[in-house]
C-alpha positions in Angstrom: 216.0 -354.9 -146.5 216.0 -351.4 -147.9 213.2 -349.0 -147.0 212.9 -345.8 -148.9 211.1 -342.9 -147.2 209.9 -340.1 -149.4 208.1 -337.0 -148.5 204.4 -337.2 -149.5 202.6 -333.9 -149.9 198.9 -333.9 -149.8 196.8 -330.9 -150.6 193.4 -331.2 -148.9 190.7 -329.1 -150.2 187.1 -328.6 -148.9 185.8 -330.6 -151.8 188.0 -333.5 -151.0 186.9 -333.5 -147.4 183.3 -333.3 -148.5 183.8 -336.3 -150.8 185.6 -338.3 -148.0 182.8 -337.6 -145.6 180.2 -338.7 -148.1 182.2 -341.9 -148.8 182.3 -342.7 -145.0 178.5 -342.0 -144.8 177.9 -344.4 -147.7 180.0 -347.1 -146.0 178.1 -346.8 -142.8 174.8 -346.8 -144.6 175.9 -349.9 -146.5 176.1 -351.9 -143.3 172.8 -350.6 -142.2 171.2 -351.5 -145.5 172.3 -355.1 -145.1 170.4 -355.3 -141.8 167.4 -353.5 -143.2 167.1 -355.9 -146.2 166.2 -358.7 -143.8 163.2 -356.7 -142.6 161.7 -355.5 -145.8 158.3 -356.7 -146.9 158.3 -360.0 -148.7 155.3 -359.1 -150.9 156.2 -357.4 -154.2 154.2 -354.5 -155.4 151.5 -355.1 -158.0 152.3 -353.1 -161.1 149.1 -353.4 -163.0 147.0 -350.2 -163.2 144.0 -349.9 -160.8 141.6 -349.6 -163.8 142.7 -353.1 -165.0 142.0 -354.8 -161.6 138.3 -355.8 -161.6 138.4 -357.6 -158.2 138.0 -355.3 -155.1 140.0 -357.8 -153.1 142.9 -357.4 -155.4 142.6 -353.6 -155.0 142.7 -354.0 -151.3 145.7 -356.3 -151.5 147.5 -353.7 -153.6 146.8 -351.0 -151.0 148.1 -353.2 -148.2 151.3 -353.9 -150.1 151.8 -350.2 -150.6 151.2 -349.6 -147.0 153.7 -352.3 -146.0 156.4 -350.7 -148.2 155.5 -347.2 -146.9 155.9 -348.4 -143.3 159.2 -350.0 -144.2 160.5 -346.7 -145.6 159.4 -344.8 -142.5 160.9 -347.5 -140.3 164.2 -347.5 -142.1 164.5 -343.7 -141.9 163.9 -344.0 -138.1 166.6 -346.6 -137.7 169.1 -344.6 -139.7 168.5 -341.5 -137.6 168.8 -343.6 -134.4 172.2 -345.0 -135.6 173.4 -341.4 -136.4 172.3 -340.0 -133.0 173.9 -343.0 -131.3 177.2 -342.5 -133.2 177.1 -338.8 -132.2 176.5 -339.6 -128.6 179.3 -342.1 -128.5 181.7 -339.6 -130.1 180.7 -337.0 -127.5 181.3 -339.5 -124.7 184.8 -340.2 -126.1 185.5 -336.5 -126.4 184.4 -335.9 -122.8 186.5 -338.8 -121.5 189.5 -337.5 -123.4 188.9 -334.0 -122.0 188.7 -335.4 -118.4 191.9 -337.4 -119.0 193.9 -334.2 -119.8 
């Protein structure tokens, strides 16, 4: 078995670091989005214009659907922020443990 080692030179630029951090954020958001999809509202939005809906019950139903989706957006933003703060707190705990170990 022959193994050939070569020197690999990487030039890391701030743009590359920014792209890598965005990639990692998108990966973490991907797993969050899988969980959030199970909680999204089951009712689909009504796309007909309000002027074409003669029934007041249909107008009320449309408003309730919009409200459900709005609550879902607000809730998902809260969950994402909770995940981010939990990750920051966990990272800080690990750093504190490493600092105490030294």
